[in-house]
C-alpha positions as CSV (number, residue, x, y, z in Angstrom):
1,X,-21.9,-96.2,68.8
2,X,-24.6,-94.0,67.3
3,X,-25.1,-96.5,64.4
4,X,-25.5,-99.4,66.8
5,X,-27.8,-97.4,69.1
6,X,-30.2,-96.6,66.3
7,X,-30.9,-100.3,66.0
8,X,-32.1,-100.5,69.6
9,X,-34.7,-97.7,69.6
10,X,-35.2,-94.3,68.0
11,X,-34.7,-92.6,71.3
12,X,-31.5,-94.5,72.0
13,X,-30.3,-93.7,68.5
14,X,-30.8,-90.0,69.1
15,X,-28.9,-90.2,72.3
16,X,-26.0,-91.8,70.4
17,X,-26.0,-89.0,67.9
18,X,-25.9,-86.4,70.7
19,X,-22.9,-88.3,72.1
20,X,-21.1,-88.0,68.8
21,X,-21.9,-84.2,68.7
22,X,-20.6,-83.8,72.2
23,X,-17.4,-85.7,71.4
24,X,-16.9,-83.7,68.2
25,X,-17.1,-80.5,70.1
26,X,-14.5,-81.7,72.6
27,X,-12.3,-82.6,69.6
28,X,-12.7,-79.2,68.1
29,X,-11.5,-77.7,71.4
30,X,-8.5,-80.0,71.5
31,X,-7.6,-79.0,68.0
32,X,-7.4,-75.4,69.1
33,X,-10.6,-74.2,67.4
34,X,-12.7,-73.7,70.5
35,X,-15.4,-71.1,70.7
36,X,-17.3,-69.3,73.4
37,X,-20.1,-71.4,74.9
38,X,-18.6,-74.6,73.7
39,X,-18.4,-76.1,77.2
40,X,-22.1,-75.4,77.9
41,X,-23.1,-77.0,74.6
42,X,-20.9,-80.1,75.4
43,X,-22.6,-80.4,78.8
44,X,-26.1,-80.0,77.5
45,X,-25.6,-82.5,74.6
46,X,-23.9,-85.0,76.9
47,X,-26.7,-84.8,79.5
48,X,-29.4,-85.1,76.9
49,X,-27.6,-88.1,75.4
50,X,-27.5,-89.8,78.8
51,X,-31.1,-89.1,79.4
52,X,-32.3,-90.4,76.0
53,X,-30.2,-93.5,76.1
54,X,-31.3,-94.4,79.7
55,X,-35.0,-93.7,79.1
56,X,-35.0,-95.4,75.7
57,X,-33.4,-98.5,77.1
58,X,-35.7,-98.5,80.1
59,X,-38.7,-98.3,77.8
60,X,-37.3,-101.1,75.6
61,X,-36.7,-103.4,78.6
62,X,-40.1,-102.7,80.1
63,X,-42.7,-101.1,77.7
64,X,-44.9,-100.3,80.6
65,X,-42.3,-98.1,82.3
66,X,-43.5,-94.4,82.5
67,X,-40.9,-92.2,80.9
68,X,-41.4,-88.5,81.0
69,X,-41.3,-86.6,77.7
């Protein structure tokens, strides 16, 4: 997904990378190697990924759309 997202827009690509990181952290926990604060990091990377993908796509569809940050 991250590789395909990078072809859409740089912002969308970064969102795809954050999704991969989020999923990898979930896998680490499932493998029994969790660590303190992992849940918060998963949440933050997931939310940031959603934001970047949504705003990157909105900007691609309509370049005049105002996207904060």
